TORKEKE-320104 format. One record per residue (C-alpha): residue number from 1; residue in one letter; x, z, y. Coordinates in Angstrom, 2 decimals. Example, Ala and Ser with C-alpha at 12.3 -4.5 7.8 and 13.67 -1.06 7.14 Angstrom:
% TORKEKE-320104
REC    k  r     east       up    north
REC    1  a    12.30     7.80    -4.50
REC    2  s    13.67     7.14    -1.06
This chain:
% TORKEKE-320104
REC    k  r     east       up    north
REC    1  q    87.92    65.19  -119.20
REC    2  r    84.54    62.84  -119.94
REC    3  f    84.75    59.38  -120.30
REC    4  t    82.34    56.91  -121.46
REC    5  l    83.18    54.45  -124.16
REC    6  t    81.07    51.12  -123.13
REC    7  e    80.12    48.51  -125.54
REC    8  a    82.83    46.07  -124.02
REC    9  g    85.13    48.73  -124.92
REC   10  e    85.94    50.30  -121.51
REC   11  l    86.59    53.76  -120.58
REC   12  r    84.63    54.83  -117.59
REC   13  i    84.80    57.89  -115.79
REC   14  a    81.84    59.49  -113.38
REC   15  s    83.52    57.59  -110.25
REC   16  g    82.77    53.79  -112.32
REC   17  q    86.78    53.34  -112.73
REC   18  c    87.95    52.36  -115.94
REC   19  i    91.55    53.39  -117.69
REC   20  a    93.95    50.99  -118.20
REC   21  v    97.58    50.49  -119.70
REC   22  d   100.02    50.50  -116.67
REC   23  k   101.50    47.06  -116.36
REC   24  r   104.26    47.82  -115.00
REC   25  a   105.15    50.11  -117.68
REC   26  n   108.79    49.70  -119.59
REC   27  r   107.54    50.54  -122.90
REC   28  r   109.64    53.80  -122.89
REC   29  d   106.94    55.90  -120.73
REC   30  i   103.87    54.32  -120.81
REC   31  w   101.01    55.88  -118.39
REC   32  a    97.36    55.18  -118.32
REC   33  v    96.17    54.38  -115.25
REC   34  l    92.43    54.63  -113.05
REC   35  a    91.39    50.86  -112.17
REC   36  a    88.47    49.03  -111.34
REC   37  c    86.91    47.77  -114.37
REC   38  n    87.08    44.29  -115.55
REC   39  a    87.01    44.07  -118.99
REC   40  q    90.54    42.78  -119.33
REC   41  p    92.54    43.29  -122.91
REC   42  m    94.66    46.39  -121.27
REC   43  q    91.64    47.77  -120.50
REC   44  r    89.72    47.50  -123.55
REC   45  w    89.75    50.60  -126.27
REC   46  a    89.10    51.65  -129.77
REC   47  l    88.33    54.81  -131.20
REC   48  a    89.68    55.10  -134.58
REC   49  q    88.53    57.24  -137.34
REC   50  s    91.60    59.52  -137.04
REC   51  g    89.99    60.62  -133.76
REC   52  s    92.87    58.43  -131.83
REC   53  v    91.44    55.96  -128.87
REC   54  e    93.73    53.37  -129.31
REC   55  s    94.53    50.13  -126.78
REC   56  v    92.92    47.06  -127.75
REC   57  g    95.29    45.20  -125.60
REC   58  g    98.36    47.06  -126.26
REC   59  a    98.16    47.44  -130.34
REC   60  g   100.02    50.45  -131.91
REC   61  w    99.39    52.46  -128.51
REC   62  c    97.35    55.61  -128.33
REC   63  l    95.94    57.94  -125.48
REC   64  e    97.67    61.03  -125.22
REC   65  v    97.25    64.16  -123.08
REC   66  v   100.60    64.90  -121.72
REC   67  g   101.96    68.04  -123.08
REC   68  g    99.25    68.66  -125.14
REC   69  a    97.45    71.01  -122.38
REC   70  t    93.48    71.00  -122.47
REC   71  h    93.08    72.08  -118.92
REC   72  s    91.36    69.55  -116.39
REC   73  g    93.27    67.42  -114.48
REC   74  t    96.09    67.28  -117.15
REC   75  p    97.79    63.77  -117.02
REC   76  v    97.14    61.25  -119.51
REC   77  s   100.05    58.92  -121.12
REC   78  l   100.33    56.32  -123.53
REC   79  a   102.20    56.80  -127.30
REC   80  r   102.84    55.07  -129.90
REC   81  c    99.64    56.25  -132.51
REC   82  a   100.61    59.17  -134.56
REC   83  t    98.40    61.88  -136.39
REC   84  v    99.03    64.48  -133.36
REC   85  a    96.82    67.03  -131.76
REC   86  r    97.58    65.54  -128.30
REC   87  q    96.00    62.30  -129.48
REC   88  q    92.62    63.73  -130.88
REC   89  w    89.56    63.12  -129.01
REC   90  t    86.24    64.23  -129.26
REC   91  r    83.63    62.22  -128.99
REC   92  t    80.28    63.59  -127.71
């Protein structure tokens, strides 16, 4: 999966949508969703030196590949930031 990290901190996909924190999340199992880009805090991200991608609007939550899978179409969720392989992202 390819995302573009914009200067505003948005993670955009080819269709022009952005990755956002699901507002309905119950803080147990939080999901990342695609939404129209609006530069709101829940759509802003920071790439940490560790390789994780942390939510600016939900501090302490990082993007995580569900089950650590590597194939296209694998869901992405949010989890408490940790040094684990499923939270490591590569910037190209």
